[in-house]
N, C-alpha and C positions, 0 to 999 in steps of 0.2 A: 315191355310190361304186358302181361296177359290181362287185358282190360275186361274182356267178357267174364273170365274166371273171377277176377276181383269183384266185379259187380254181383255175380252169382253168390260168391261167398259173403258179400255184404248183405244181400237179401237174407241168406241163411242165418247170418249173425244177428240181423235185426229181428227176425222171427223168433229165434232162440232167446234173445235177450228179453223180448216182451213176454214170452212164455215163462221165463225164469222170474222176471219181476212180478208177474201175476201169481205164480204158484211156485214159491221157492223150495218147498219140501221135496218134490221129486228130483230137483236139480242139486240138492245138497249132497256133497260127496259123502259116501258111506263112511261112517266113523266120526264125522264131524258132529259134535254134541247137538242135540235137538233143543236149542234154546232160542229165545227171542233175538239175542245178539247174532246167532248164526243165521237166522232168517233175514235179519237186516243186512248182514254182510252179503249173502247170496242175492238178495233183491238189488242191492247197490251194484253188484257186479253185472246183474242182468240189465239194469238201466244203462250202465256204461257201455255194455255190448250193443244194446239197441241203438244208442247214439252213434257209436262208431260204425255199426253196420249201415245205418242210414247214410252216413257220410260216404262210406265205401260204395254204396249202391247209386248215389245221386251225384257225387262229385264229378266235375268235368275231368276228362282225361288229363294225363300229364302230372304235374306237380301236386295239384289238390288231391287227386285220387291216390297217388303214391304216398302222400303224407298220411292219408286215412289208413292205408294198408300198413304202413310202418307203425302207426298207433295201435292197430289191432294186433300186429305181431308182437309188439312190446307188451301189450296187455296179456296176451297168452303166455309170454315168458314170465311175467309177474305172477299170473295165476299159478303157474307151475311152482314157483318158489313159495308162494303163499300156502297153497294146499299141500305142497311137499313138506312144509314145516308145521302146519296146523293139524292135519288129519292124523289121528292116532292109528297105529298099526302099520307095519312095514308094507304089507300088500296093498292096503288102502291108499297109503301115500304114493306108492309107485303108480297105481292106476290113475289117481287124480292128477299127478304130475305128468304122466304120459299122455293123457287125454288133452291137457292144456298145451303141452309141447307139440303134439301132433297138429292141433288147430293152428298154432303159431307157425309151424313149418309149412303148412298148406297155404296160409295167407302169405307167408314170406316167399313162397315159390312164385306167386303171381307177380312179384317184383322182378323176376328174372326176365331177360330178353327172350323174344320168340326163338332165337337161334341157339340159346343155351339150353343144353339138356337138363332136366330136373333131377336126374339120378345123383350127381354129386351133391346137390343141395339137400336132397332127401337123406343121403348118407351122413352128411355133416349134422343135420338136425337129429338124426337117430343117435349119433354118437354124443351129441350135447344132451339129449334126453337121458341117455344112460348115465352120463356123468352126474346130472342133477339128481336123478333117482338114487344113485349110489351115495352121493354126498348127504342127501336128506336121510337116508336109512342109516348111515353111519352116525350121523349127529344124534339120532334118537335112540340108538342101541346102547 
């Protein structure tokens, strides 16, 4: 496991989560309606990210940190499905889903061993991102 990278991504996730929870409007995916329910959704996701980021940054190495990273990776995949289905407009859905999938892939990469190259994982994550984006755009058209 890439422990230092996982801790760094944890701090970045914590800072981003707090910023989103405090000011959800700039973090709202483009095209998501500007309503109180949208702000509540984005704030909730920010609080979730801040909590997971704090765990990633402070958990002792091994299983606790690995569990926190798996939670963050799963949250990124969930965000991709959520925003890929909620955001109107094909281009906006693709951007929102791709950003979430990229963050999930980056966090997932930290789970790989030091000796395993990241290129195959990145390629797999890219292909998965393309499939999700294609499926969400087909479902909406």
